[in-house]
Backbone bond lengths (Angstrom), bond angles and torsions (degrees), N, CA, C in turn:
res aa  C-N    CA-C-N  psi(-1)  N-CA   C-N-CA  omega(-1)  CA-C   N-CA-C  phi
1 X - - - 1.509 - - 1.540 110.31 -
2 X 1.375 115.88 -50.00 1.481 119.51 178.08 1.486 107.59 -56.80
3 X 1.269 117.02 -49.27 1.490 121.62 -170.69 1.512 108.35 -65.51
4 X 1.336 119.70 -38.52 1.481 122.17 179.62 1.510 109.27 -61.83
5 X 1.251 115.00 -39.07 1.432 119.05 -176.91 1.539 114.13 -74.45
6 X 1.352 114.89 -14.37 1.491 118.23 -175.22 1.570 107.27 -132.58
7 X 1.351 117.58 40.95 1.430 121.71 174.82 1.556 110.06 -65.29
8 X 1.231 116.36 -45.19 1.521 115.93 -178.88 1.467 107.30 -61.41
9 X 1.325 124.64 -41.71 1.403 126.41 -179.74 1.590 109.36 -65.32
10 X 1.298 114.75 -36.78 1.528 114.11 174.49 1.376 111.02 -63.64
11 X 1.390 122.65 -39.88 1.546 121.82 -177.31 1.542 105.38 -65.86
12 X 1.298 123.99 -35.20 1.465 121.22 179.97 1.390 106.15 -69.02
13 X 1.267 118.90 -47.15 1.574 117.80 176.95 1.438 116.10 -58.42
14 X 1.223 116.40 -44.01 1.538 117.54 177.50 1.527 110.75 -65.12
15 X 1.232 120.47 -39.94 1.520 119.71 175.21 1.490 114.86 -69.21
16 X 1.268 114.68 -34.52 1.514 119.75 -176.98 1.449 109.59 -63.16
17 X 1.425 118.40 -41.19 1.456 119.39 -179.08 1.518 108.21 -85.45
18 X 1.357 113.63 162.26 1.411 121.75 -176.95 1.435 110.71 -98.07
19 X 1.446 119.40 157.15 1.442 117.75 179.37 1.506 112.17 -55.81
20 X 1.350 116.10 -33.68 1.473 123.14 177.79 1.600 106.89 -56.93
21 X 1.267 118.74 -42.88 1.481 119.14 -177.86 1.480 108.09 -70.60
22 X 1.407 123.62 -42.32 1.456 119.56 -179.76 1.403 110.08 -66.87
23 X 1.364 123.06 -38.29 1.473 119.64 177.37 1.404 114.04 -63.28
24 X 1.470 120.02 -32.61 1.389 117.67 172.51 1.506 117.07 -69.71
25 X 1.297 112.66 -31.78 1.536 122.98 174.66 1.521 109.85 -61.70
26 X 1.389 116.66 -46.13 1.478 119.97 179.09 1.502 110.20 -68.41
27 X 1.412 118.60 -40.29 1.469 118.18 176.79 1.512 111.10 -61.49
28 X 1.309 121.80 -37.76 1.440 126.63 -177.87 1.582 106.51 -68.67
29 X 1.344 116.07 -43.90 1.477 114.41 178.89 1.451 108.93 -63.87
30 X 1.389 121.44 -45.80 1.416 122.51 -179.55 1.443 114.55 -57.70
31 X 1.304 119.62 -45.00 1.488 122.13 -178.58 1.453 110.43 -66.75
32 X 1.307 116.22 -39.56 1.554 115.01 178.56 1.518 112.48 -67.38
33 X 1.329 116.93 -37.55 1.472 123.96 -178.38 1.455 106.03 -61.41
34 X 1.407 119.55 -44.37 1.466 123.32 -171.60 1.505 108.21 -74.87
35 X 1.339 121.77 -42.67 1.405 126.58 -174.04 1.474 116.57 -78.58
36 X 1.386 114.86 -38.39 1.439 118.96 -165.72 1.601 110.70 -138.39
37 X 1.335 116.65 -7.63 1.386 120.07 -173.38 1.437 115.13 -115.46
38 X 1.335 118.75 -147.96 1.420 127.90 -167.51 1.494 116.56 -62.72
39 X 1.426 116.52 -25.39 1.465 124.95 -178.88 1.496 111.14 -94.02
40 X 1.262 123.54 0.10 1.449 120.00 176.97 1.452 113.34 -49.39
41 X 1.350 118.87 135.11 1.432 123.95 -179.56 1.421 116.36 55.61
42 X 1.443 116.87 19.88 1.417 121.35 179.06 1.540 118.19 -50.56
43 X 1.372 109.52 -49.10 1.473 115.96 -173.94 1.519 113.19 -64.75
44 X 1.313 117.40 -28.44 1.490 116.49 179.82 1.548 111.76 -91.53
45 X 1.322 120.44 -24.00 1.486 125.80 -176.41 1.485 112.25 -89.97
46 X 1.288 115.70 -42.10 1.506 120.95 -164.74 1.520 109.67 -61.21
47 X 1.330 121.86 -49.66 1.538 120.32 -173.68 1.502 108.29 -62.15
48 X 1.306 123.64 -36.57 1.514 121.48 176.19 1.499 108.50 -72.90
49 X 1.234 124.18 -53.60 1.396 126.90 -169.40 1.460 111.82 -61.48
50 X 1.387 117.47 -36.36 1.533 117.92 176.96 1.449 112.02 -106.34
51 X 1.195 119.23 17.87 1.647 119.73 -172.60 1.418 113.75 41.17
52 X 1.350 115.35 49.69 1.361 122.17 -177.95 1.493 115.21 -88.32
53 X 1.407 108.97 128.55 1.454 116.24 -175.72 1.507 112.18 -93.39
54 X 1.310 112.82 -29.07 1.515 118.85 -179.97 1.446 111.65 -74.86
55 X 1.292 117.38 163.20 1.398 125.33 176.74 1.613 114.92 -64.89
56 X 1.322 114.60 108.28 1.516 114.73 -174.48 1.362 112.81 -66.28
57 X 1.312 124.78 -33.52 1.511 122.71 175.87 1.517 108.63 -63.70
58 X 1.249 116.74 -44.81 1.496 117.89 -176.93 1.582 111.28 -61.72
59 X 1.389 121.00 -37.84 1.410 124.38 177.89 1.565 108.21 -66.99
60 X 1.354 114.18 -39.91 1.465 114.46 176.50 1.507 113.18 -62.43
61 X 1.258 120.76 -39.57 1.437 128.51 -178.92 1.542 108.71 -64.64
62 X 1.311 114.52 -40.41 1.444 120.25 179.94 1.479 109.71 -66.61
63 X 1.363 118.63 -35.28 1.482 123.48 -174.46 1.617 104.85 -73.83
64 X 1.292 116.28 -47.51 1.447 118.54 176.34 1.592 114.53 -58.56
65 X 1.369 109.89 -43.64 1.547 114.80 -178.72 1.569 107.20 -63.06
66 X 1.219 121.96 -37.90 1.488 123.87 -179.33 1.612 105.30 -59.15
67 X 1.397 110.51 -54.33 1.520 115.87 -179.20 1.481 110.35 -54.30
68 X 1.337 121.73 -47.11 1.437 124.38 -177.69 1.412 112.51 -66.57
69 X 1.367 119.14 -39.43 1.462 117.77 179.77 1.494 113.23 -65.82
70 X 1.344 117.22 -40.00 1.406 122.14 -175.08 1.558 112.21 -77.30
71 X 1.427 114.62 -43.09 1.444 121.46 -170.36 1.500 112.37 -89.38
72 X 1.362 117.21 -46.76 1.394 122.66 -173.02 1.508 114.39 -82.48
73 X 1.345 115.47 -51.48 1.407 123.51 -176.52 1.498 121.10 -102.29
74 X 1.359 109.39 -3.47 1.462 116.69 179.86 1.493 113.79 -84.05
75 X 1.371 118.54 -174.57 1.497 119.52 174.89 1.437 111.59 -78.71
76 X 1.326 117.76 176.40 1.384 123.12 176.96 1.550 112.99 -64.55
77 X 1.285 109.52 -30.75 1.633 114.01 179.54 1.467 108.08 -70.54
78 X 1.359 119.93 -38.78 1.438 123.71 -177.26 1.545 110.48 -68.94
79 X 1.286 118.51 -36.34 1.481 123.30 176.50 1.413 110.00 -64.36
80 X 1.415 115.23 -46.35 1.493 116.45 178.01 1.460 114.34 -64.86
81 X 1.373 117.09 -40.11 1.541 119.34 -175.96 1.588 104.55 -67.50
82 X 1.344 117.70 -32.67 1.478 113.02 -177.31 1.567 109.12 -66.71
83 X 1.345 120.23 -42.18 1.390 119.91 -177.70 1.501 109.52 -66.80
84 X 1.298 117.79 -38.92 1.504 121.18 178.26 1.616 109.79 -59.46
85 X 1.379 113.57 -45.53 1.471 121.19 176.09 1.495 112.80 -56.66
86 X 1.358 114.79 -42.05 1.462 118.38 -178.72 1.447 109.83 -72.79
87 X 1.384 119.73 -30.30 1.566 116.09 171.70 1.476 111.58 -68.07
88 X 1.264 121.25 -31.50 1.514 125.43 177.78 1.497 106.68 -66.66
89 X 1.395 115.65 -45.67 1.521 113.57 -178.80 1.560 109.08 -65.23
90 X 1.322 115.68 -40.77 1.440 112.79 177.20 1.514 118.62 -59.75
91 X 1.314 114.44 -39.50 1.405 119.29 -179.37 1.566 109.38 -70.06
92 X 1.318 117.79 -17.90 1.514 115.22 -173.65 1.472 109.65 -129.37
93 X 1.367 115.62 31.46 1.444 119.18 176.17 1.511 117.07 -65.35
94 X 1.380 115.90 -22.59 1.507 119.10 174.52 1.507 111.25 -64.70
95 X 1.357 114.66 -26.06 1.432 116.98 -179.03 1.619 117.39 -69.13
96 X 1.280 115.85 -2.89 1.430 119.05 172.57 1.557 114.33 -58.69
97 X 1.280 110.36 -30.99 1.582 116.30 -177.27 1.481 107.58 -70.19
98 X 1.342 120.55 -13.56 1.479 122.95 -176.05 1.593 109.63 -100.63
99 X 1.238 117.40 -2.90 1.529 120.00 -179.93 1.495 109.01 -57.41
100 X 1.254 119.46 134.54 1.439 126.05 -177.78 1.506 116.50 83.02
101 X 1.450 112.53 -4.67 1.442 122.42 179.24 1.486 114.86 -87.06
102 X 1.311 117.18 -154.82 1.523 120.16 176.22 1.459 107.99 -57.17
103 X 1.326 119.53 142.61 1.448 124.47 178.69 1.512 113.81 -59.79
104 X 1.274 121.42 -27.32 1.395 122.51 -175.93 1.523 108.23 -74.30
105 X 1.345 118.46 -13.60 1.476 117.56 -177.06 1.533 108.48 -117.05
106 X 1.281 116.99 -24.84 1.559 120.84 177.32 1.463 106.45 -63.57
107 X 1.454 113.20 126.41 1.448 119.24 179.83 1.406 116.02 -66.38
108 X 1.319 119.07 -15.98 1.413 122.81 -179.33 1.565 109.41 -87.37
109 X 1.357 116.84 -6.78 1.461 121.72 175.56 1.531 116.42 -125.47
110 X 1.316 113.93 -26.16 1.516 116.93 175.60 1.495 109.65 -53.23
111 X 1.303 115.88 134.78 1.472 121.10 -174.75 1.567 114.88 -65.05
112 X 1.323 114.69 -20.54 1.493 116.86 178.85 1.489 111.44 -88.17
113 X 1.320 118.28 -17.55 1.525 118.80 -176.94 1.444 116.39 -122.30
114 X 1.327 116.27 -6.45 1.540 114.03 -165.26 1.480 113.11 -68.63
115 X 1.477 115.16 -36.89 1.406 119.08 -169.79 1.642 103.42 -68.87
116 X 1.345 118.58 -46.25 1.422 120.25 -176.93 1.631 111.96 -61.73
117 X 1.345 115.19 -39.63 1.439 119.63 -179.84 1.552 113.44 -71.32
118 X 1.347 115.60 -40.47 1.359 119.73 175.78 1.504 116.36 -63.20
119 X 1.340 113.42 -46.78 1.491 119.24 -179.52 1.485 106.92 -64.80
120 X 1.311 120.25 -36.24 1.536 118.60 -174.99 1.487 114.49 -83.82
121 X 1.417 117.99 -34.82 1.419 120.21 -173.60 1.546 113.63 -115.51
122 X 1.230 115.83 -14.95 1.495 118.49 177.94 1.514 113.55 110.54
123 X 1.270 121.41 -177.91 1.373 131.26 177.29 1.544 114.61 -66.99
124 X 1.348 118.58 127.14 1.418 119.47 -176.34 1.483 114.45 -61.58
125 X 1.444 115.96 -15.64 1.422 114.60 178.69 1.516 112.27 -71.56
126 X 1.283 116.64 -21.57 1.490 119.31 170.74 1.532 109.22 -85.39
127 X 1.395 110.17 124.25 1.497 112.73 -173.45 1.562 111.38 -67.24
128 X 1.250 115.31 -20.01 1.531 115.86 -178.23 1.573 111.11 -70.63
129 X 1.272 114.93 -22.07 1.473 122.23 178.85 1.590 107.85 -56.16
130 X 1.323 116.55 -46.84 1.512 120.84 -179.17 1.508 105.67 -68.03
131 X 1.307 121.97 -41.39 1.515 122.81 -176.61 1.527 107.11 -65.50
132 X 1.406 119.42 -42.42 1.381 121.70 175.36 1.526 114.41 -55.46
133 X 1.336 110.53 -45.21 1.562 115.97 -178.93 1.515 108.17 -61.19
134 X 1.327 119.51 -47.12 1.426 123.02 -173.20 1.624 109.53 -64.20
135 X 1.328 112.86 -38.79 1.499 120.63 -169.99 1.593 104.77 -80.91
136 X 1.300 118.39 -52.33 1.457 121.68 -159.48 1.497 113.21 -101.64
137 X 1.328 115.88 -6.70 1.497 116.27 -179.29 1.650 109.40 -55.55
138 X 1.324 114.22 -50.45 1.539 115.75 -173.53 1.580 106.46 -55.22
139 X 1.423 112.98 -45.29 1.484 113.89 -176.75 1.390 115.82 -59.97
140 X 1.320 118.08 -44.34 1.507 124.47 178.35 1.522 110.54 -64.08
141 X 1.309 117.17 -41.17 1.496 115.28 178.14 1.507 112.61 -60.62
142 X 1.369 113.31 -38.62 1.544 120.31 175.86 1.588 108.82 -61.97
143 X 1.318 115.79 -40.16 1.509 117.47 179.73 1.481 110.09 -62.36
144 X 1.455 117.13 -45.74 1.320 122.32 -179.12 1.567 110.93 -59.32
145 X 1.364 115.56 -39.88 1.441 121.12 -177.25 1.503 109.30 -67.14
146 X 1.373 118.04 -36.15 1.504 124.15 179.85 1.572 110.14 -63.04
147 X 1.369 110.88 -36.31 1.556 117.20 178.45 1.509 109.11 -70.26
148 X 1.290 119.92 -35.85 1.509 123.82 -178.84 1.513 107.46 -71.76
149 X 1.318 117.58 -40.08 1.484 122.78 176.35 1.501 112.41 -65.93
150 X 1.413 115.08 -35.67 1.457 117.17 -179.96 1.516 108.18 -72.98
151 X 1.317 117.24 -33.86 1.516 120.29 174.68 1.518 115.02 -59.82
152 X 1.362 112.36 -41.20 1.495 118.36 179.15 1.520 110.23 -68.47
153 X 1.287 118.68 -36.39 1.459 116.34 174.61 1.464 112.35 -70.46
154 X 1.259 119.87 -33.76 1.476 123.78 179.56 1.579 105.21 -65.65
155 X 1.334 116.78 -45.20 1.510 118.06 -178.90 1.453 108.81 -65.32
156 X 1.218 127.80 -31.40 1.388 130.90 -165.09 1.594 107.67 -96.03
157 X 1.350 117.93 -17.00 1.322 117.34 -176.50 1.580 119.07 -70.36
158 X 1.198 115.89 131.16 1.464 118.04 174.02 1.591 119.05 -57.76
159 X 1.268 108.21 -20.14 1.515 115.67 -174.54 1.584 108.93 -100.27
160 X 1.300 120.83 11.86 1.399 120.61 177.95 1.423 116.87 -47.67
161 X 1.320 112.18 -33.47 1.540 117.68 -175.97 1.403 112.25 -87.64
162 X 1.303 120.08 -10.38 1.461 127.51 174.80 1.415 111.91 -104.12
163 X 1.373 111.94 78.43 1.631 117.02 -169.29 1.396 111.39 -56.14
164 X 1.271 119.41 -42.90 1.637 117.46 -166.13 1.574 103.79 -72.53
165 X 1.292 119.16 -44.39 1.570 118.44 -173.28 1.502 105.93 -71.52
166 X 1.339 121.81 -31.19 1.495 122.32 177.34 1.415 110.20 -66.97
167 X 1.358 113.78 -48.39 1.542 114.38 177.71 1.412 112.25 -60.14
168 X 1.303 121.46 -44.95 1.471 124.53 -173.98 1.590 104.66 -57.82
169 X 1.339 115.18 -47.22 1.512 114.55 -178.98 1.482 114.11 -58.59
170 X 1.344 115.61 -45.16 1.436 115.39 -179.67 1.522 111.29 -67.98
171 X 1.244 120.58 -38.35 1.398 125.72 178.63 1.646 110.82 -58.66
172 X 1.299 112.70 -43.34 1.582 118.58 174.16 1.467 110.13 -66.10
173 X 1.224 120.31 -38.33 1.475 123.14 177.40 1.557 113.27 -60.40
174 X 1.289 111.85 -46.77 1.489 119.17 -177.30 1.598 107.43 -67.07
175 X 1.318 109.87 -44.76 1.589 113.82 -177.40 1.528 108.11 -65.47
176 X 1.325 115.60 -37.43 1.447 114.33 -177.60 1.481 115.40 -73.52
177 X 1.420 114.13 -23.93 1.496 117.14 176.04 1.478 111.80 -75.27
178 X 1.450 115.20 -37.38 1.367 118.11 177.59 1.633 116.42 -66.42
179 X 1.436 108.12 -38.48 1.479 114.57 173.41 1.532 113.86 -61.51
180 X 1.368 113.88 -42.95 1.413 123.60 -178.05 1.563 110.92 -59.46
181 X 1.436 114.30 -43.28 1.464 120.81 177.21 1.511 109.09 -62.90
182 X 1.267 118.50 -47.55 1.470 123.30 175.63 1.404 114.54 -50.42
183 X 1.348 114.71 -45.92 1.517 123.18 -173.73 1.488 108.46 -72.12
184 X 1.308 120.82 -34.33 1.425 129.87 179.27 1.599 105.51 -66.65
185 X 1.355 119.40 -42.70 1.384 122.78 -174.27 1.670 103.92 -70.45
186 X 1.215 117.47 -39.99 1.514 117.12 -178.08 1.564 108.85 -70.76
187 X 1.343 118.65 -32.98 1.496 120.22 177.22 1.461 104.03 -66.45
188 X 1.359 122.23 -51.33 1.443 121.34 -175.73 1.571 110.82 -59.27
189 X 1.281 118.64 -39.64 1.504 118.17 176.19 1.445 112.36 -61.58
190 X 1.369 119.44 -45.11 1.440 121.24 -179.51 1.533 110.25 -66.38
191 X 1.261 119.55 -32.89 1.559 119.86 178.02 1.524 107.67 -69.60
192 X 1.347 113.22 -43.91 1.530 112.62 177.56 1.510 115.64 -57.48
193 X 1.447 109.05 -42.54 1.560 111.19 178.43 1.561 111.06 -63.62
194 X 1.310 118.31 -36.86 1.387 123.00 -176.90 1.469 107.83 -62.94
195 X 1.339 117.49 -50.00 1.455 123.76 179.63 1.593 110.67 -55.47
196 X 1.358 109.16 -52.18 1.524 111.42 179.80 1.491 112.76 -57.14
197 X 1.356 115.14 -38.61 1.511 118.19 178.16 1.567 113.36 -61.63
198 X 1.352 111.71 -44.41 1.404 117.58 -175.84 1.472 113.61 -74.15
199 X 1.328 119.60 -32.49 1.442 122.71 178.67 1.452 115.60 -86.23
200 X 1.462 111.62 -22.04 1.480 117.84 -178.14 1.506 109.60 73.99
201 X 1.219 117.87 32.34 1.501 118.74 -179.13 1.536 112.25 -82.15
202 X 1.328 112.33 -14.48 1.552 114.77 179.11 1.525 106.52 -126.15
């Protein structure tokens, strides 16, 4: 609802930032999700949890590649359509339980949801499309939420009219976040090595 009321503002925000900025934004989102968020331990848990026979890592790469192509490198219209589709997915996430059931309730066939689900996860004739919807819907909803939060920050910023300084600040914040995550990883590795050395477990 908030996004629909501020679509014109979203378009301005998306245009004001560079593809380089949005690529960094996606990278930061991805690293946070993998290290601290919803995708933590994904590669080890997903195959068993979803009885997944396909390569889980490849499916994740395909999902992020779709987001990158549509939002980072695509046109303004494709970026907007992606967020609108993610809003539709979020509003209809309960319909996942109806996948494979009657067409009227299956989100891949229901007239109100089929376009968003097929664009995001693929043709329902491909069995992997259902798996991708089950596994990655929560991740994509969080990405959509991150974009909406970004829009709120952009609208509230006193620097919104000073595009360059605003962009520089956000880029620094993203880079600082990535650097902090990498530093934490190194510290955790050093701590683990020290514990191993002291306990003689290795």
